[in-house]
C-alpha positions in Angstrom: 116.9 113.3 114.5 119.8 111.5 112.2 119.5 112.2 108.5 118.6 109.4 106.1 121.0 107.5 104.3 118.4 106.9 101.3 118.8 109.3 98.5 116.9 109.4 94.9 119.4 109.0 92.0 116.6 111.5 89.9 115.4 114.2 90.6 111.8 114.6 92.5 111.3 118.3 91.5 112.2 119.1 88.4 109.5 118.9 85.3 109.3 115.7 83.1 110.1 112.4 83.2 112.4 110.9 84.8 113.8 106.9 86.0 115.9 106.2 88.6 116.1 104.6 92.4 115.6 105.0 96.2 119.5 104.2 96.6 119.4 102.5 99.6 123.4 101.6 101.5 123.1 97.7 102.6 127.1 96.6 103.3 126.3 92.8 103.1 128.5 89.4 102.9 128.3 89.3 98.9 128.4 93.7 98.6 130.9 95.3 100.9 129.9 98.7 99.5 126.0 97.9 98.3 122.8 99.0 98.2 119.7 98.2 97.8 118.2 99.4 94.6 114.4 100.2 94.7 113.2 101.2 91.2 111.4 105.5 91.2 109.5 107.2 88.2 108.8 110.9 88.6 107.1 112.0 86.2 106.1 116.3 87.0 104.3 118.7 84.7 104.3 122.6 86.9 102.7 123.4 90.2 100.0 121.0 90.8 98.9 118.2 93.1 101.3 115.1 94.5 100.0 111.8 94.4 102.4 109.0 96.2 101.7 105.8 94.4 102.7 103.0 95.8 102.8 99.1 95.3 105.2 95.6 96.9 104.2 96.9 100.7 103.8 93.8 100.8 106.4 91.6 98.4 103.6 88.2 97.2 101.1 91.3 95.9 101.3 91.7 92.5 98.4 94.3 91.4 100.2 97.1 91.8 103.3 96.4 90.9 101.8 95.7 87.7 99.3 99.0 87.5 102.1 101.1 87.7 104.7 99.6 85.9 102.6 100.0 83.4 101.9 104.2 84.3 105.8 104.7 84.7 106.3 103.9 80.8 102.3 105.5 79.5 101.8 108.6 82.1 103.6 111.7 79.9 103.9 114.8 81.5 101.6 116.4 78.6 98.9 115.0 80.6 98.9 116.2 83.8 98.9 118.7 85.8 101.1 118.3 89.6 103.2 115.4 89.8 103.4 111.6 90.4 105.7 109.9 92.2 105.6 106.4 91.5 107.1 103.4 93.4 106.0 100.3 91.9 107.8 97.9 95.0 108.0 99.3 98.1 109.2 96.5 100.0 111.7 95.8 97.5 114.0 93.7 99.7 110.4 91.6 100.0 108.7 92.5 96.1 112.2 90.3 94.8 112.1 87.3 97.3 108.1 87.0 96.8 107.4 86.8 100.7 105.5 88.9 103.2 108.3 90.7 104.9 111.8 91.3 103.9 114.4 88.9 103.9 117.0 91.2 104.6 115.6 92.3 108.3 111.9 90.2 108.0 110.5 93.5 108.7 106.6 94.1 108.0 106.3 97.5 106.2 103.4 97.6 106.9 104.4 97.6 110.7 107.2 100.1 109.7 106.0 103.2 110.5 107.3 105.6 111.5 111.0 104.5 110.7 114.2 105.0 111.9 116.7 106.4 109.9 119.5 104.1 111.9 117.7 100.8 112.6 117.3 98.1 109.9 116.4 98.5 106.1 112.4 98.3 106.4 112.8 100.7 109.0 114.9 102.9 106.5 112.6 102.9 103.8 109.7 103.5 106.1 111.5 106.8 107.3 112.8 107.6 104.1 108.9 107.4 102.6 107.5 109.7 106.2 110.0 111.9 106.3 111.1 112.9 102.9 107.9 111.6 100.2 104.9 111.9 102.6 105.2 115.5 103.2 105.4 116.0 99.6 102.1 114.5 99.2 98.7 115.2 98.7 96.7 112.0 98.6 98.3 108.5 98.5 97.7 104.9 96.9 98.6 101.8 98.5 98.3 99.0 96.2 97.7 95.6 98.4 95.7 92.6 97.8 95.7 89.6 99.6 99.2 87.6 99.2 99.8 83.9 99.9 97.8 83.4 102.7 94.5 85.0 101.8 91.8 85.8 99.0 89.6 88.8 98.6 86.8 90.4 97.0 88.4 93.0 94.9 88.1 96.4 97.2 88.8 99.9 97.5 88.9 101.1 101.1 89.5 103.9 102.9 89.0 103.9 107.5 87.1 105.5 110.2 88.6 108.4 111.7 89.0 110.8 113.8 89.3 113.8 111.7 86.1 114.0 110.0 87.4 115.9 106.9 90.3 113.4 106.0 88.1 111.0 106.6 85.7 112.7 103.7 88.1 113.2 101.4 89.6 110.1 101.3 85.9 108.0 101.2 85.9 110.2 98.4 88.7 109.1 97.2 88.1 105.4 97.1 84.8 106.0 95.6 86.4 107.5 92.6 88.6 104.4 92.7 85.3 102.7 91.9 87.0 98.8 92.5 84.2 95.9 92.7 83.6 96.3 96.3 84.2 99.3 98.9 85.1 98.9 102.0 85.2 101.0 105.1 87.4 98.9 106.5 88.9 98.0 110.5 92.3 97.2 110.7 92.3 94.3 113.8 96.1 95.8 114.0 97.1 99.7 112.8 99.8 100.0 114.9 102.9 100.6 112.5 101.1 101.0 109.4 101.4 103.5 106.4 98.2 104.2 106.6 98.0 105.8 110.3 101.0 108.0 109.3 99.2 109.2 106.1 96.3 109.5 107.3 97.9 111.4 110.4 99.3 114.1 108.4 96.2 114.6 107.2 96.8 113.0 103.3 93.9 111.7 101.9 94.9 107.8 101.2 93.3 105.0 99.2 94.5 101.7 100.5 92.9 98.3 98.2 92.4 94.9 98.3 92.6 93.2 94.7 92.8 89.3 95.2 95.0 87.2 96.5 96.9 84.0 96.8 100.0 84.9 96.0 99.7 86.3 92.6 97.5 88.4 89.8 94.4 87.7 87.1 93.8 89.7 84.4 90.8 91.3 86.2 93.1 92.0 89.0 95.1 94.1 87.6 92.7 95.7 85.5 90.7 96.5 88.5 93.9 98.1 89.8 94.6 100.4 86.0 91.4 101.5 86.2 91.3 102.4 89.6 94.8 104.2 89.2 94.0 106.1 86.9 90.4 107.5 87.6 92.2 108.2 91.4 94.7 110.3 89.3 91.5 112.5 87.2 90.3 112.5 90.6 92.4 114.6 92.6 93.0 117.3 89.4 96.5 115.5 88.6 95.1 113.2 85.3 93.1 114.8 82.0 90.4 113.3 81.7 86.9 111.3 82.7 86.0 108.7 85.3 85.4 105.3 83.8 81.9 104.5 86.5 81.1 101.5 87.3 79.0 99.5 89.6 80.1 98.7 93.3 79.0 97.3 96.0 79.3 99.3 99.1 80.5 97.3 102.7 81.2 98.0 106.1 82.7 96.5 109.1 81.3 98.1 112.0 83.4 95.9 115.1 86.2 92.5 115.3 83.0 90.1 114.6 84.0 90.8 111.4 86.7 87.8 111.5 86.7 84.4 111.5 90.5 83.0 113.6 91.0 79.5 113.6 92.0 78.0 117.1 93.2 75.0 116.0 95.9 73.8 112.5 94.3 71.0 110.2 93.3 71.1 106.6 91.3 74.3 105.6 87.9 73.3 104.3 86.2 76.7 102.8 82.3 76.4 102.7 81.3 80.0 101.1 83.2 81.3 98.4 84.2 85.0 97.9 80.6 87.3 97.6 78.9 84.7 98.4 75.7 85.9 101.6 76.6 84.5 105.1 74.4 84.4 108.0 74.8 84.9 112.0 75.5 81.2 112.5 76.2 79.9 109.3 79.7 77.0 109.5 81.8 78.9 107.1 84.6 76.6 106.9 86.0 73.4 108.7 89.1 72.9 110.2 90.4 68.3 109.7 92.8 67.1 111.9 96.0 66.6 109.8 96.9 63.6 111.6 94.0 61.4 112.0 90.4 59.5 110.4 87.8 59.6 112.1 87.4 63.1 114.0 84.7 65.6 113.3 86.2 68.4 111.9 85.9 71.7 113.7 83.5 74.3 112.7 84.1 78.5 112.2 81.1 79.7 112.4 80.1 83.0 111.2 79.7 86.0 114.4 76.7 88.5 112.3 75.3 88.4 108.6 76.6 89.8 105.5 78.8 88.7 102.8 81.8 87.3 102.6 85.0 88.9 101.5 87.8 87.2 102.4 89.4 83.8 103.3 92.1 81.2 104.3 93.9 80.7 101.1 96.3 77.9 101.4 94.9 74.6 101.8 96.3 74.0 105.3 95.9 76.5 108.2 97.4 76.8 111.5 96.0 78.2 115.2 95.5 82.0 114.6 94.8 82.3 111.6 92.4 84.3 109.7 90.0 82.2 108.1 87.1 84.2 107.2 86.2 88.3 107.1 82.3 88.9 106.7 81.7 92.1 105.5 78.2 93.7 105.7 76.9 95.5 102.6 75.8 99.7 103.5 72.3 99.7 101.5 
């Protein structure tokens, strides 16, 4: 396979703290010999576990970038044993554009794995993580929220896996993150996901959904910061005591958790996030855009549980996810 064109401007394996970039050559109209410069911090202190910490996998999700920017200037080598590789803006072009996908090639980083060294910029970044950074890691934390189109109750997530040893390790890390909600998440489209790439390597992964609406709140950022510290302590990298608060355990057993719209229209939510929902309840109504005097389309819950996600913008399109129901684990 061809070598990846990305190169770090700082050492990845030296003790101390190093701030720099992953430099991806990118020839374009405004810079013939230009580069995409992806911010990077590596903090290392001797031998020990490595944590690969990423935000901005989707460029309109901000809790991770904020928490990781702060970690990059506050974490000291003497505080840790091992290494933290910090990439606050995983899909940097999307992050700069404030968009879910890259404005360069429309690449969705979380559907681009394993990537290609001779593909577009998104595929090249994915390939570098797949073949260079992930093999170095013992544990990965990848921050997500709902971006501009979804909103979530704040949760840390793990997946049901065929490898039960890896599943158990991921579950323990999710519990350590200690978000207000902890979800065994069902993915409706896991092909090409970064999560899948991490898990198939036998690495420990914690992912999140911490809010949404294309912004962040003081509360959601605080959850990200606390969870990040907890996971580093859990992994044996950071010294200290974990901060543990009550969490609500949820599971998503099948596709009935999802409610999709089959119509374009004006979106009316009927429940707020975190509220209980019963099977058959109307969780949202879709009003016509172009006329009055027409009844809305009712979208009903297929099972009973808690509303953990909802469509965010006021207008919805056919095929959009309108709501997600999680089942509480007692």
